[in-house]
Short mmCIF file of the C-alpha atoms (twelve columns), coordinates in Angstrom:
data_MODEL
# 
_entry.id   MODEL 
# 
loop_
_atom_site.group_PDB 
_atom_site.id 
_atom_site.type_symbol 
_atom_site.label_atom_id 
_atom_site.label_alt_id 
_atom_site.label_comp_id 
_atom_site.label_asym_id 
_atom_site.label_seq_id 
_atom_site.Cartn_x 
_atom_site.Cartn_y 
_atom_site.Cartn_z 
_atom_site.pdbx_PDB_model_num 
ATOM 1   C CA . MET A 1   146.968 15.025 83.413  1 
ATOM 2   C CA . ARG A 2   147.686 17.940 85.592  1 
ATOM 3   C CA . TRP A 3   147.028 17.592 89.494  1 
ATOM 4   C CA . MET A 4   147.175 20.099 92.309  1 
ATOM 5   C CA . PRO A 5   150.405 19.242 93.864  1 
ATOM 6   C CA . PHE A 6   150.392 18.059 97.423  1 
ATOM 7   C CA . LEU A 7   148.465 21.073 98.673  1 
ATOM 8   C CA . LEU A 8   146.399 19.383 101.247 1 
ATOM 9   C CA . LEU A 9   149.203 17.882 102.956 1 
ATOM 10  C CA . LEU A 10  150.867 21.174 103.576 1 
ATOM 11  C CA . PRO A 11  148.655 22.422 106.259 1 
ATOM 12  C CA . LEU A 12  148.749 19.080 107.982 1 
ATOM 13  C CA . VAL A 13  152.409 18.372 108.058 1 
ATOM 14  C CA . GLY A 14  155.480 19.979 109.687 1 
ATOM 15  C CA . PHE A 15  158.092 19.908 112.386 1 
ATOM 16  C CA . ALA A 16  157.962 20.729 116.073 1 
ATOM 17  C CA . ALA A 17  156.264 23.958 116.921 1 
ATOM 18  C CA . ASP A 18  155.716 24.336 120.663 1 
ATOM 19  C CA . LYS A 19  152.081 25.510 120.010 1 
ATOM 20  C CA . PRO A 20  150.744 25.094 116.466 1 
ATOM 21  C CA . PRO A 21  148.405 27.675 115.098 1 
ATOM 22  C CA . LYS A 22  144.802 26.989 116.350 1 
ATOM 23  C CA . GLU A 23  143.532 27.150 112.670 1 
ATOM 24  C CA . ILE A 24  145.933 24.099 111.753 1 
ATOM 25  C CA . VAL A 25  144.699 22.127 114.910 1 
ATOM 26  C CA . ALA A 26  141.059 22.923 113.924 1 
ATOM 27  C CA . LEU A 27  141.698 21.636 110.366 1 
ATOM 28  C CA . TRP A 28  142.767 18.310 111.762 1 
ATOM 29  C CA . ARG A 29  139.919 18.207 114.246 1 
ATOM 30  C CA . THR A 30  137.232 19.030 111.813 1 
ATOM 31  C CA . PHE A 31  138.462 17.008 108.714 1 
ATOM 32  C CA . PRO A 32  136.233 14.092 109.297 1 
ATOM 33  C CA . GLN A 33  133.221 16.271 109.327 1 
ATOM 34  C CA . LEU A 34  134.305 18.186 106.359 1 
ATOM 35  C CA . ALA A 35  134.589 14.810 104.419 1 
ATOM 36  C CA . LYS A 36  130.973 14.313 105.184 1 
ATOM 37  C CA . ASP A 37  129.865 17.722 104.324 1 
ATOM 38  C CA . THR A 38  131.814 18.698 101.198 1 
ATOM 39  C CA . PRO A 39  129.435 19.316 98.246  1 
ATOM 40  C CA . GLN A 40  129.940 17.490 94.988  1 
ATOM 41  C CA . LYS A 41  130.294 20.953 93.345  1 
ATOM 42  C CA . ALA A 42  133.658 21.450 95.272  1 
ATOM 43  C CA . TYR A 43  135.054 18.355 93.672  1 
ATOM 44  C CA . HIS A 44  133.706 19.257 90.287  1 
ATOM 45  C CA . ASP A 45  135.252 22.919 90.542  1 
ATOM 46  C CA . LEU A 46  138.662 21.221 91.189  1 
ATOM 47  C CA . GLY A 47  138.330 18.851 88.301  1 
ATOM 48  C CA . THR A 48  138.286 15.617 90.050  1 
ATOM 49  C CA . TRP A 49  136.176 12.569 89.443  1 
ATOM 50  C CA . LEU A 50  137.637 10.798 92.538  1 
ATOM 51  C CA . PRO A 51  136.503 12.396 95.671  1 
ATOM 52  C CA . ASN A 52  138.146 9.900  97.966  1 
ATOM 53  C CA . ARG A 53  141.371 9.595  96.019  1 
ATOM 54  C CA . GLY A 54  144.010 12.121 95.181  1 
ATOM 55  C CA . LEU A 55  145.054 15.402 96.324  1 
ATOM 56  C CA . ARG A 56  142.250 17.399 94.665  1 
ATOM 57  C CA . GLY A 57  139.672 15.432 96.504  1 
ATOM 58  C CA . LEU A 58  141.562 16.082 99.786  1 
ATOM 59  C CA . TYR A 59  141.804 19.873 99.122  1 
ATOM 60  C CA . ALA A 60  138.151 20.084 98.102  1 
ATOM 61  C CA . LYS A 61  137.430 19.245 101.778 1 
ATOM 62  C CA . ALA A 62  140.270 21.021 103.584 1 
ATOM 63  C CA . GLN A 63  139.485 24.465 101.895 1 
ATOM 64  C CA . PHE A 64  136.315 24.825 103.890 1 
ATOM 65  C CA . ALA A 65  138.493 25.013 107.074 1 
ATOM 66  C CA . LEU A 66  141.714 26.583 105.831 1 
ATOM 67  C CA . ASN A 67  142.117 27.423 102.092 1 
ATOM 68  C CA . LEU A 68  145.284 28.570 100.391 1 
ATOM 69  C CA . ALA A 69  144.562 32.301 100.816 1 
ATOM 70  C CA . GLN A 70  144.012 31.794 104.371 1 
ATOM 71  C CA . LEU A 71  146.966 29.750 104.926 1 
ATOM 72  C CA . GLN A 72  149.118 32.286 103.111 1 
ATOM 73  C CA . LYS A 73  147.867 35.036 105.377 1 
ATOM 74  C CA . LEU A 74  148.476 32.865 108.499 1 
ATOM 75  C CA . SER A 75  151.947 32.126 107.615 1 
ATOM 76  C CA . GLY A 76  152.865 35.490 106.378 1 
ATOM 77  C CA . HIS A 77  154.597 34.050 103.361 1 
ATOM 78  C CA . LYS A 78  153.719 33.502 99.722  1 
ATOM 79  C CA . ILE A 79  153.096 29.819 98.935  1 
ATOM 80  C CA . PHE A 80  154.397 29.882 95.478  1 
ATOM 81  C CA . GLY A 81  157.468 31.876 94.373  1 
ATOM 82  C CA . SER A 82  156.401 31.794 90.730  1 
ATOM 83  C CA . GLY A 83  153.917 29.996 88.537  1 
ATOM 84  C CA . PRO A 84  150.240 30.104 87.678  1 
ATOM 85  C CA . HIS A 85  148.918 29.926 91.134  1 
ATOM 86  C CA . GLN A 86  148.674 33.491 92.314  1 
ATOM 87  C CA . ASN A 87  146.935 35.379 95.325  1 
ATOM 88  C CA . GLY A 88  145.956 32.171 97.004  1 
ATOM 89  C CA . LYS A 89  143.998 30.891 94.110  1 
ATOM 90  C CA . LEU A 90  144.836 27.801 91.997  1 
ATOM 91  C CA . ASN A 91  145.102 27.811 88.186  1 
ATOM 92  C CA . LEU A 92  144.860 24.212 87.320  1 
ATOM 93  C CA . LYS A 93  144.593 24.724 83.566  1 
ATOM 94  C CA . SER A 94  148.047 26.117 82.770  1 
ATOM 95  C CA . ALA A 95  149.618 24.237 79.887  1 
ATOM 96  C CA . ASN A 96  153.102 25.816 80.000  1 
ATOM 97  C CA . ASP A 97  153.861 26.237 83.695  1 
ATOM 98  C CA . PHE A 98  153.490 24.847 87.300  1 
ATOM 99  C CA . GLY A 99  153.621 26.123 90.716  1 
ATOM 100 C CA . HIS A 100 157.177 26.735 92.168  1 
ATOM 101 C CA . TYR A 101 157.026 26.661 95.946  1 
ATOM 102 C CA . ASN A 102 158.327 29.306 98.138  1 
ATOM 103 C CA . PRO A 103 161.054 27.638 100.384 1 
ATOM 104 C CA . VAL A 104 160.358 29.956 103.205 1 
ATOM 105 C CA . PHE A 105 156.892 28.935 103.230 1 
ATOM 106 C CA . ILE A 106 157.693 25.254 103.360 1 
ATOM 107 C CA . LYS A 107 160.043 26.045 106.283 1 
ATOM 108 C CA . TRP A 108 157.077 27.790 107.995 1 
ATOM 109 C CA . ILE A 109 154.905 24.686 107.497 1 
ATOM 110 C CA . THR A 110 157.716 22.587 108.709 1 
ATOM 111 C CA . ALA A 111 157.813 24.575 111.947 1 
ATOM 112 C CA . ASN A 112 153.997 24.709 112.632 1 
ATOM 113 C CA . GLY A 113 152.145 21.853 110.968 1 
ATOM 114 C CA . ILE A 114 151.866 18.605 112.968 1 
ATOM 115 C CA . PRO A 115 149.986 19.374 116.199 1 
ATOM 116 C CA . GLY A 116 150.881 15.971 117.662 1 
ATOM 117 C CA . GLN A 117 154.452 16.042 117.051 1 
ATOM 118 C CA . THR A 118 155.463 17.431 120.405 1 
ATOM 119 C CA . ASN A 119 152.134 16.852 122.099 1 
ATOM 120 C CA . PRO A 120 151.291 13.238 122.840 1 
ATOM 121 C CA . LYS A 121 147.686 13.959 123.718 1 
ATOM 122 C CA . LEU A 122 147.142 15.646 120.231 1 
ATOM 123 C CA . ARG A 123 148.984 12.847 118.627 1 
ATOM 124 C CA . GLU A 124 146.628 10.310 119.865 1 
ATOM 125 C CA . GLU A 125 143.626 12.482 119.336 1 
ATOM 126 C CA . LEU A 126 144.485 13.202 115.678 1 
ATOM 127 C CA . GLN A 127 145.905 9.764  114.796 1 
ATOM 128 C CA . PRO A 128 142.470 8.444  113.404 1 
ATOM 129 C CA . VAL A 129 142.460 11.445 110.995 1 
ATOM 130 C CA . TYR A 130 145.938 10.511 109.660 1 
ATOM 131 C CA . ASP A 131 144.902 6.796  109.358 1 
ATOM 132 C CA . LYS A 132 141.697 7.462  107.479 1 
ATOM 133 C CA . TYR A 133 142.569 10.395 105.301 1 
ATOM 134 C CA . LEU A 134 146.341 10.839 104.974 1 
ATOM 135 C CA . ARG A 135 148.055 7.553  105.439 1 
ATOM 136 C CA . ARG A 136 147.530 6.104  102.006 1 
ATOM 137 C CA . THR A 137 148.655 9.333  100.366 1 
ATOM 138 C CA . ALA A 138 151.663 9.941  102.542 1 
ATOM 139 C CA . ARG A 139 152.939 6.363  102.041 1 
ATOM 140 C CA . GLY A 140 152.412 6.748  98.299  1 
ATOM 141 C CA . PHE A 141 154.371 9.880  98.008  1 
ATOM 142 C CA . PHE A 142 157.223 8.368  100.152 1 
ATOM 143 C CA . VAL A 143 157.779 5.373  97.982  1 
ATOM 144 C CA . ALA A 144 157.448 7.453  94.842  1 
ATOM 145 C CA . HIS A 145 160.327 9.503  96.158  1 
ATOM 146 C CA . GLN A 146 162.323 6.548  96.895  1 
ATOM 147 C CA . ASN A 147 161.695 5.128  93.481  1 
ATOM 148 C CA . LEU A 148 162.979 8.280  91.815  1 
ATOM 149 C CA . LYS A 149 165.987 8.646  94.040  1 
ATOM 150 C CA . ALA A 150 166.992 5.266  92.958  1 
ATOM 151 C CA . GLN A 151 167.051 6.309  89.258  1 
ATOM 152 C CA . PRO A 152 168.749 9.708  89.093  1 
ATOM 153 C CA . ARG A 153 169.711 9.345  85.471  1 
ATOM 154 C CA . ARG A 154 166.200 8.524  84.309  1 
ATOM 155 C CA . LEU A 155 164.788 11.286 86.511  1 
ATOM 156 C CA . LYS A 156 166.956 13.821 84.712  1 
ATOM 157 C CA . GLN A 157 165.630 12.548 81.405  1 
ATOM 158 C CA . VAL A 158 162.172 12.918 82.405  1 
ATOM 159 C CA . GLN A 159 162.755 16.506 83.660  1 
ATOM 160 C CA . ALA A 160 164.259 17.506 80.468  1 
ATOM 161 C CA . ARG A 161 161.557 16.047 78.228  1 
ATOM 162 C CA . TYR A 162 158.802 17.553 80.613  1 
ATOM 163 C CA . LEU A 163 160.336 20.999 80.359  1 
ATOM 164 C CA . GLU A 164 160.429 20.708 76.511  1 
ATOM 165 C CA . LEU A 165 156.686 19.793 76.531  1 
ATOM 166 C CA . LEU A 166 155.726 22.595 78.833  1 
ATOM 167 C CA . ASP A 167 157.554 25.171 76.445  1 
ATOM 168 C CA . ALA A 168 155.513 23.498 73.541  1 
ATOM 169 C CA . GLN A 169 152.376 23.310 75.448  1 
ATOM 170 C CA . LYS A 170 151.937 19.728 74.471  1 
ATOM 171 C CA . ASP A 171 150.484 17.511 77.056  1 
ATOM 172 C CA . ALA A 172 153.323 17.609 79.659  1 
ATOM 173 C CA . GLY A 173 151.076 16.260 82.413  1 
ATOM 174 C CA . ASP A 174 150.053 13.206 80.397  1 
ATOM 175 C CA . PHE A 175 153.716 12.575 79.612  1 
ATOM 176 C CA . LEU A 176 154.593 12.420 83.352  1 
ATOM 177 C CA . GLN A 177 151.736 10.001 84.002  1 
ATOM 178 C CA . GLU A 178 152.712 7.710  81.107  1 
ATOM 179 C CA . SER A 179 156.477 7.922  82.012  1 
ATOM 180 C CA . PHE A 180 155.781 6.222  85.397  1 
ATOM 181 C CA . ARG A 181 153.094 3.796  84.466  1 
ATOM 182 C CA . PRO A 182 155.343 0.742  84.837  1 
ATOM 183 C CA . ASP A 183 156.580 1.870  88.300  1 
ATOM 184 C CA . THR A 184 153.074 2.624  89.370  1 
ATOM 185 C CA . ASP A 185 151.953 -0.766 88.220  1 
ATOM 186 C CA . ARG A 186 154.582 -2.355 90.269  1 
ATOM 187 C CA . LEU A 187 153.991 -0.254 93.349  1 
ATOM 188 C CA . GLU A 188 150.291 -1.070 93.179  1 
ATOM 189 C CA . LYS A 189 151.224 -4.838 93.429  1 
ATOM 190 C CA . ALA A 190 153.192 -3.962 96.540  1 
ATOM 191 C CA . GLY A 191 149.871 -2.527 98.138  1 
ATOM 192 C CA . HIS A 192 149.939 1.192  97.067  1 
ATOM 193 C CA . ASP A 193 147.230 3.137  95.487  1 
ATOM 194 C CA . TRP A 194 147.864 3.356  91.675  1 
ATOM 195 C CA . TYR A 195 146.412 6.687  91.196  1 
ATOM 196 C CA . GLU A 196 148.070 8.453  94.098  1 
ATOM 197 C CA . VAL A 197 151.423 7.029  93.326  1 
ATOM 198 C CA . ASN A 198 151.322 7.982  89.847  1 
ATOM 199 C CA . VAL A 199 150.436 11.635 90.826  1 
ATOM 200 C CA . ALA A 200 153.254 11.476 93.395  1 
ATOM 201 C CA . HIS A 201 155.847 10.698 90.818  1 
ATOM 202 C CA . GLY A 202 154.985 13.857 88.816  1 
ATOM 203 C CA . PHE A 203 154.954 15.947 91.979  1 
ATOM 204 C CA . TRP A 204 158.487 14.842 92.789  1 
ATOM 205 C CA . VAL A 205 159.692 15.640 89.202  1 
ATOM 206 C CA . ARG A 206 158.318 19.207 89.579  1 
ATOM 207 C CA . ARG A 207 159.854 19.676 92.990  1 
ATOM 208 C CA . THR A 208 163.259 18.630 91.680  1 
ATOM 209 C CA . ILE A 209 162.860 21.222 89.058  1 
ATOM 210 C CA . ASP A 210 161.805 23.971 91.362  1 
ATOM 211 C CA . GLY A 211 164.345 23.064 93.957  1 
ATOM 212 C CA . SER A 212 162.114 22.185 96.999  1 
ATOM 213 C CA . ALA A 213 162.351 18.372 96.844  1 
ATOM 214 C CA . ASP A 214 164.586 18.059 99.927  1 
ATOM 215 C CA . GLU A 215 162.343 20.513 101.930 1 
ATOM 216 C CA . PHE A 216 159.177 18.531 101.100 1 
ATOM 217 C CA . HIS A 217 160.931 15.260 101.834 1 
ATOM 218 C CA . THR A 218 161.781 16.511 105.296 1 
ATOM 219 C CA . LEU A 219 158.108 17.594 105.609 1 
ATOM 220 C CA . LEU A 220 156.783 14.258 104.559 1 
ATOM 221 C CA . THR A 221 159.289 12.389 106.813 1 
ATOM 222 C CA . ALA A 222 158.094 14.469 109.761 1 
ATOM 223 C CA . LEU A 223 154.479 13.477 109.167 1 
ATOM 224 C CA . LEU A 224 155.373 9.716  108.821 1 
ATOM 225 C CA . THR A 225 157.530 9.850  111.954 1 
ATOM 226 C CA . THR A 226 154.873 11.290 113.982 1 
ATOM 227 C CA . HIS A 227 151.864 9.179  112.819 1 
ATOM 228 C CA . ASP A 228 153.342 6.247  110.927 1 
ATOM 229 C CA . SER A 229 156.718 5.593  112.504 1 
ATOM 230 C CA . LYS A 230 156.409 1.736  112.339 1 
ATOM 231 C CA . TRP A 231 155.949 1.803  108.603 1 
ATOM 232 C CA . LEU A 232 158.584 4.376  107.916 1 
ATOM 233 C CA . LYS A 233 161.219 2.313  109.698 1 
ATOM 234 C CA . ALA A 234 160.450 -0.674 107.584 1 
ATOM 235 C CA . GLN A 235 161.107 1.268  104.436 1 
ATOM 236 C CA . ARG A 236 164.697 1.937  105.447 1 
# 
């Protein structure tokens, strides 16, 4: 099972820009309406059967305010340094590759993405958007990262096998899902969404391969610090 990695969170997270781009503020503000208006075809086109779960469901909505091509133009940086996703378009059917993120783009997002990080009024205004549409996913990705960080040897073993399966074009995505099923079952009992936590483990495996895990962890921590600080402190 292959999932579009973390793309929706990208326009919505980052570090302290004095004045975030108006397009990103607009995405936050309009997201509740987008959630109501997004047609079923948009979810179908992204291959998701869970419109209210997972990253594809989130991106299906967000693209109507700020899609990847527009975000790439806004940032002035390529989103992916290599991989199947090219020219601002997703290729979700690649059997032998995945998107390798451009670190410069991640740094741009880190500098421009959370409107409320340095603006208390925006933080208060946009908190309900985080609570309803992003909190569950953000928490799931954070605990998945913690879980993998605590098992470095196992992570390397999964990485190696995943790369072998990519080379052989033999169900690499399914392998990731099954590799972390016991972890996901355990984290579900702790209150996390099974589907999103399972996807998150695969995301972090790919980020440790493409070298962007630290940047993304900083990005995620910034989002949680701004909108979910009490929960974040409890995890440490």
